[in-house]
C-alpha positions as CSV (number, residue, x, y, z in Angstrom):
1,M,-9.1,10.4,-14.8
2,I,-7.2,9.1,-11.8
3,E,-5.6,5.5,-11.9
4,K,-7.2,3.1,-9.4
5,T,-3.8,1.9,-8.0
6,K,-0.6,3.8,-7.6
7,Y,2.7,2.2,-6.8
8,I,5.5,4.3,-5.0
9,M,8.9,2.7,-4.6
10,F,10.7,3.7,-1.4
11,D,13.9,5.5,-1.9
12,C,15.7,2.5,-0.2
13,G,14.3,0.3,-2.9
14,A,13.3,-2.5,-0.5
15,E,9.6,-1.7,-0.2
16,V,6.8,-0.3,-2.3
17,L,3.7,1.7,-1.1
18,V,0.6,0.6,-2.9
19,I,-2.3,3.1,-2.9
20,T,-5.7,1.9,-4.0
21,K,-8.8,4.0,-4.6
22,D,-11.8,2.2,-3.1
23,E,-15.0,3.7,-4.6
24,S,-17.1,2.5,-1.7
25,Y,-15.0,3.6,1.1
26,G,-12.0,5.8,0.5
27,V,-8.3,4.8,0.0
28,D,-6.4,1.8,0.9
29,F,-2.7,1.9,1.7
30,A,-0.4,-1.2,1.9
31,I,3.3,-1.6,2.1
32,F,5.0,-4.5,0.5
33,K,8.5,-5.7,0.4
34,Y,10.0,-5.5,-3.0
35,N,12.0,-8.5,-3.7
36,P,11.9,-10.0,-7.2
37,G,14.4,-12.6,-6.3
38,R,12.4,-14.4,-3.8
39,S,12.9,-18.1,-3.5
40,L,10.1,-20.5,-4.5
41,R,9.6,-21.5,-0.9
42,E,9.1,-17.9,0.2
43,R,6.6,-17.3,-2.7
44,L,4.6,-20.4,-1.7
45,R,4.6,-19.2,2.0
46,L,3.2,-15.9,0.9
47,I,0.6,-17.5,-1.3
48,W,-0.4,-19.8,1.6
49,R,-0.8,-16.7,3.8
50,I,-2.9,-14.9,1.3
51,I,-5.2,-18.0,0.8
52,R,-5.5,-18.5,4.7
53,H,-5.8,-14.8,5.8
54,G,-6.6,-12.9,2.6
55,E,-3.8,-10.5,2.9
56,P,0.0,-11.1,2.8
57,Y,0.7,-8.5,5.4
58,T,-1.0,-6.8,8.4
59,D,0.3,-3.3,7.6
60,Q,-2.7,-2.4,5.4
61,M,-4.7,0.8,6.3
62,C,-8.0,1.9,5.0
63,L,-8.8,5.6,5.2
64,G,-12.2,7.3,4.7
65,M,-12.3,10.4,2.5
66,D,-12.3,12.6,5.5
67,K,-9.0,11.2,6.7
68,V,-7.5,11.3,3.2
69,R,-8.3,15.0,3.0
70,D,-6.6,15.4,6.4
71,L,-3.6,13.4,5.2
72,K,-3.4,15.5,2.0
73,N,-3.5,18.8,4.0
74,Y,-0.7,17.6,6.2
75,L,1.5,16.6,3.3
76,D,0.8,19.9,1.5
77,R,2.0,21.6,4.6
78,C,5.2,19.4,4.7
79,L,5.9,20.3,1.1
80,K,5.6,24.0,1.8
81,H,8.1,24.0,4.7
């Protein structure tokens, strides 16, 4: 069984890639800044943005299963070379 959400910390430690399996569409990808020491003001600003716009950042991508297969094939080729 595959987990619904996968978190991958970037090597720099400053951001995290969140991959979520969407049963009705395909796969969602989002990149979030990883900063556990955020100030209260910054946290409230992010909460307001989520309430107002629905997502904290604009770098979220949704890929259908055909694009996911294409991405997988490309990554497999990268690993072989």
